[in-house]
Every structure is written in C-alpha cells, then in structure tokens.
C-alpha positions, -999 to +999 in steps of 0.1 A: +067+338-804+077+301-798+065+280-771+097+277-754+100+318-753+068+317-734+079+296-706+099+318-687+078+333-656+047+310-664+030+284-647+039+259-671+075+271-672+078+268-635+060+231-639+087+219-667+114+229-646+104+211-613+091+180-631+125+174-646+144+185-616+128+161-597+132+134-620+168+135-620+172+136-585+152+104-577+172+092-608+206+095-595+194+080-561+171+052-573+198+028-559+199+041-525+158+043-524+159+003-526+124-012-518+113+018-504+109+030-544+077+009-544+059+032-520+076+066-530+047+076-555+022+074-526+046+093-504+052+120-529+017+124-536+011+132-500+036+155-494+043+178-521+017+201-517+020+207-480+059+208-481+054+237-510+032+253-491+054+257-458+087+268-478+098+301-483+115+297-517+120+270-540+156+258-529+141+254-495+111+233-508+137+211-524+156+207-495+129+198-474+115+173-502+150+154-501+150+154-464+116+139-463+124+109-488+158+105-475+182+117-505+203+146-513+203+170-542+240+159-548+255+130-565+264+102-543+299+095-561+312+129-565+292+150-538+286+177-568+251+191-573+228+173-592+226+188-628+195+190-651+195+178-686+177+204-706+178+212-742+197+241-752+166+265-763+155+260-728+186+269-712+189+301-736+151+312-729+154+310-690+191+325-692+211+294-675+248+293-678+258+270-705+268+238-686+287+208-697+279+185-721+278+154-696+263+148-662+262+121-640+287+100-663+260+098-693+266+119-723+240+144-732+243+145-768+239+174-789+218+204-782+215+194-745+232+212-714+237+200-678+224+229-652+229+226-617+197+219-599+202+251-576+199+270-608+172+256-621+152+260-587+160+297-587+140+301-621+110+283-605+082+307-591+073+287-560+037+302-559+030+293-594+044+258-585+019+257-556-012+262-575+000+238-602+009+211-577-023+213-558-045+208-593-026+176-602+001+163-579+002+129-591+009+142-628+043+151-612+047+118-595+043+098-628+069+122-645+093+113-616+087+079-614+094+071-650+129+054-652+138+050-688+168+048-706+191+078-719+177+082-754+140+082-739+148+104-714+165+131-739+134+126-762+110+132-728+127+165-718+124+180-755+088+173-753+068+204-743+035+189-753+030+170-718+029+204-699+004+218-726-024+212-699-011+236-674-019+264-695-050+250-715-066+242-681-061+276-662-098+284-656-107+323-660-140+339-652-152+373-660-148+396-630-184+405-619-198+440-605-200+431-569-212+470-561-247+459-581-247+426-558-274+428-529-261+410-496-286+387-477-291+395-439-264+373-423-242+376-392-203+376-400-180+363-375-140+364-378-125+336-362-087+335-353-068+306-353-047+301-317-031+269-328-031+248-362-065+238-371-073+204-386-103+195-410-101+163-429-099+163-468-107+138-491-074+126-503-063+092-489-037+067-496-006+080-476+001+089-441-007+125-446-041+137-433-046+166-460-067+199-449-102+199-470-098+225-501-119+234-528-116+253-557-129+290-551-133+318-576-117+350-566-141+377-579-116+406-581-095+387-603-115+357-620-089+334-610-095+298-592-075+288-564-079+257-538-087+276-506-087+258-470-119+257-454-138+240-427-175+228-437-205+245-425-221+209-419-192+202-391-199+238-376-234+231-373-231+197-359-206+212-332-233+240-323-259+215-321-243+193-297-232+224-275-267+245-276-287+211-270-264+199-239-267+233-225-307+234-229-305+202-210-286+213-182-305+245-179-337+223-174-318+202-150-315+171-170-287+151-189-288+129-221-292+101-196-323+112-182-344+114-213-359+089-237-331+074-257-347+081-291-357+119-279-315+124-271-307+111-305-332+137-322-316+164-303-279+156-306-282+142-341-316+152-356-332+120-353-337+097-383-367+085-405-373+046-397-382+024-424-419+018-424-426+047-402-455+068-411-444+101-418-471+115-436-492+125-407-483+163-398-495+175-363-494+211-363-502+215-325-474+192-316-450+211-340-457+244-325-455+229-285-419+213-298-407+246-310-420+265-282-406+242-251-373+238-270-363+270-292-329+255-300-348+228-315-366+257-337-329+266-349-319+229-362-349+209-367-349+172-377-371+141-369-389+142-336-422+124-321-427+113-357-426+147-372-401+160-398-392+195-391-372+223-410-347+246-387-342+281-390-306+279-391-285+285-421-248+279-412-220+289-439-184+274-446-155+289-423-133+299-451-095+311-449-092+347-450-067+353-479-061+371-511-083+349-531-111+355-506-109+388-499-142+398-519-160+372-495-144+377-462-149+413-464-181+416-441-162+396-413-131+418-416-153+451-416-144+462-450-164+476-478-156+458-510-137+489-521-115+483-488-113+448-498-102+452-536-075+477-521-064+459-492-061+424-508-026+423-511-020+427-474-034+392-470-015+359-472-022+334-505-040+304-498-016+283-509+008+294-482-017+288-452-011+253-443+016+235-421+025+202-416+024+188-382+046+153-377+031+125-360+052+104-333+054+071-322+059+059-289+080+027-288+074+013-254+104-006-252+091-025-219+065-044-241+075-075-263+070-072-299+068-044-324+046-011-317+015-011-335+010+031-335+009+045-370+027+074-380+003+101-392+013+134-400-013+160-401-019+189-426-034+221-411-042+257-412-015+274-394-020+293-363-025+331-366-049+328-398-083+336-396-116+322-408-146+339-423-179+325-409-213+335-415-249+326-400-282+335-408-319+325-398-340+316-426-371+337-419-349+368-425-364+401-413-394+379-401-373+360-377-388+361-342-372+379-313-368+346-295-353+329-326-328+357-329-321+352-291-314+315-297-291+323-322-273+347-299-267+323-271-256+297-299-228+320-309-220+327-274-214+290-266-195+286-296-172+314-285-168+301-250-161+264-263-132+281-281-126+248-304-132+241-339-120+209-364-104+179-355-077+165-330-087+190-304-071+165-278-038+167-294-033+205-296-054+213-327-083+237-332-080+264-306-099+294-320-110+329-306-145+340-322-146+376-329-180+398-324-207+391-347-211+419-375-245+423-392-248+429-428-276+448-425-279+479-403-317+472-399-308+440-383-291+445-350-269+418-334-290+399-309-286+395-273-295+358-255-316+374-226-349+367-240-339+329-248-323+323-213-356+337-197-378+315-219-361+283-215-365+291-175-401+295-180-407+264-200-383+240-179-411+221-160-431+215-190-399+204-210-389+180-181-422+165-180-423+158-219-386+146-221-389+119-192-422+105-205-444+119-171-465+140-196-471+147-234-464+179-248-498+181-262-530+165-249-543+132-270-573+140-288-607+130-273-622+097-286-650+102-310-684+096-292-704+062-301-715+066-337-693+097-345-668+095-373-630+101-360-627+134-376-660+146-351-679+155-384-712+136-390-717+098-379-698+069-389-709+048-419-726+017-407-712-006-436-677+003-427-681-004-388-701-038-395-672-048-417-645-041-393-668-058-364-669-091-386-628-087-396-624-089-360-646-117-354-630-136-382-594-127-364 
C-alpha cells in the first residue's frame, strides 16, 4: 500500500489537508492582511488549539479561525470559495471530485487539481486534528506562512515527507493490567465546574492565556493525550491559606496580630535564610508546634528555626474525560471495569476548553489612548468535572487529630467554592463532592476532634504567636563547672581559653 493510500482517515491525512488549506487561505488574503502579517504567526500559535477545541466541526473551526484573523475563505475578486491545490493522487485517495486545473488565476500544472476548501474541510477528522495541533502548533504556523512562488508551492504540496513525524511521533504504550494494582489509601473528591476554570499554562508570546495541560497516558488504550489539569501545588497553596487563616480566627487572632516571621511561615511555609543554623533539631519544640497547631502538622515548612515535614499529600485536579477514565474512576464511584465500559460516555480532553474573550474599556473622557491590554483566556468549560485526591503521609498510622484536621480542610475548600485564577472576573466557581475513601477500612473523617483540640489549645497558641510566652520552656543554664549538656564537668582548658579570648576582645 502506498503512503498516499494510508492518508484518508488518519491523523497524518487530516494534518496534511489542514496545512495546505490554511496556507492557501492566507496566501489569497496576503495583500489584505497588510502589516498585520508580521504578527500573524504569534496570533495563529495562540488561537489554533483553543478554536479547534471549541468547534463542533472542521468547517466551523475554519470559519472561526478566518473570523479571528479577519479574512474570509473566499477569493476577494470573485467571491468564489478558496480552492486548495492538491496532487491528483491525493484527490483520488480522498474521493474528491476532480476539480479545475486552474485556481485563483494560477495554472496548477499537470497532475494537480483544485478542490473547494469546504470539500477539503469535510474530509478532515477534527478530533485527530485537535491532537496533532496540540502536539506541534508551530509546525502548522510555519507551513501556513511560507509564501513562495507557484512552482515551489506545487513541489511542497506533493511532498509528503514533511508530515511523516505525525505517525512516527505518536506514542503508544502497552496497556497494563490495572486489576493487579494496589491502590494507595486516599480520599477522592469530584469537583464540578460551575463556571469556566482558568489555570495558567506555560505557553506565552500571544494575547491568549492558555490552560495548563500535560501529556497523560490512557491506561485503557495506551494512547497519550494532552489533558487540562490544576496542579496539586496550586490546590495546596489555596488550602494552606484557608486553613491557617481559619485557625488564627478560631483562636482570636489575625495575621497582623502575630509576629511577621511566624505569619509568613504559617501562610507560605517559611524560608531558610542565608547563614541560618538549620542543623539543630529541637524535638520538644517540634512536638509542641504540631500539638498547638494541627494545621501546621498537615503542611509543615520552616518555623522557629525548625524544618518540618507535613503530613498532607495533595494530588493534581485532573479533567474527567475519556483519556483519564481509569484514574478518575474512584472519584466517580466506578470500578475499573465500569470505567472501561463507560469511558465513551465521557468527553474528550481536547473538546473541554473554551476561550473567554477579554474586553477593553476605552474611557473616552480621558485624553490619550487606553493602556488596557486585550487578553483572551483559555479555560476548562463550565459543566466539566475534575478528579482530585488527598492523602496523609502516615496512611493507616495517621492519628485521629490528623484525620480530623484533613476533614476540616476539605470542608473549608468546599465552602470557599473557588479554584484556579481570575476568580474576580467570574472564573473558577466550583462545587466539591463528598470525599470517597479508597479503602473501606479508612472511613472519611469528621472535623469534630480538630475543632475541640483547637479550642483547648487556644490560650497557649495566642501566647506563643504574640511573643508573650515560648511554646517550650528554655533549658536551665548549666551549673558552675558543669558542661552545657549536664554531663560531667567542663574542661578547664577550654574554659580558660574562652576567658582569655574574652579579655583580648
């Protein structure tokens, strides 16, 4: 079978047709774009993926794309649909009607035919195209922006080798037997998006703030897809702020009432200053901090010169979709067999995002141009769900107080009802579902024990945070002639040397 015969119905074939169709549309409107064409590559790179995700068909995608860049998929002079020059072998392979041998006033040459763009679009599988666009948007931008002479265009259209990477780079992994896997003890939560959710990605260089995605392997199929998610670090940071501010309020304080270095440690985890002595471990102080502030026991950090590890393990909040059905099953309340069977009910990862257009207020009453920037935001559409999980490092050995603190934290997140960025502009309204335990022997905790413990420790906590009294009484000074560790006597030689040094100073 020839390479051309393999193109119809494949990701490579969809990418081939789209690249040439986009290229000829821009070529026809090159003069109309004017100076804007200098910035067009950046604009295309920022809008191809989100527009493809929002469209319901390839024809709709091309229409939205043309509207975005200010052109029409028709020839300006005649108003006829733009035609795509394709080799006769491609035309026959895809079943296109044999078109004219001339398009846009240029003779195609022997072996080429002109096919209307709408017929070409009808042969492009949008799902396949979404996946290829996400993997290499800039490839298509480079192809589309190559304005060369007619002879070079014909040679380029006939060259299939440029698209060989699409099949060669498609990663596949063996499907594992998940029934033999032992799931760790975690609490799974299903988060429903009540409004679009924004969580900034790594892509920059355009006026579109992209959603964060990363490749994830579908364990049911072995395929890899770019899946939107909210990082566990972002969820952990939000959770830390909520539980620490709540703890301070319950003991009658705010962040302004306590020592600044302690406030920074509670809310941001603290920091290790240059030259600080972090090698001294004070177990009594560590135990006292964990006792007086169970929320600190969850998150840990650096406080009072002690570097302490937290108990809380926070996972990413990952889009529930076909590609993540295997990992989202516990949050959905499904078994692995149910997830495999019901996978087609879930949306595809590529179709879950929307683009919210930014607006500019011109303020005509103020002299001079407005300095406000138009910024379009890509987001996970409202109505989708995220699968999220948390765990305690100690697992089955976690104390009742640690479990109760986690339960209170989950309640605060649910009450807050916000996740991700741009909450002030309508993004990130969410509803948290009831936590589902991954182990029947580990029931979902309740916060009663935590609240009672915080109330009992409130007076001690206030005295410590405001500097009125230390958490742990300082060790008594060694007696005369006794070593600092209380064992034996100090060495006379060292003591005499120290006195001499003091005198010299």
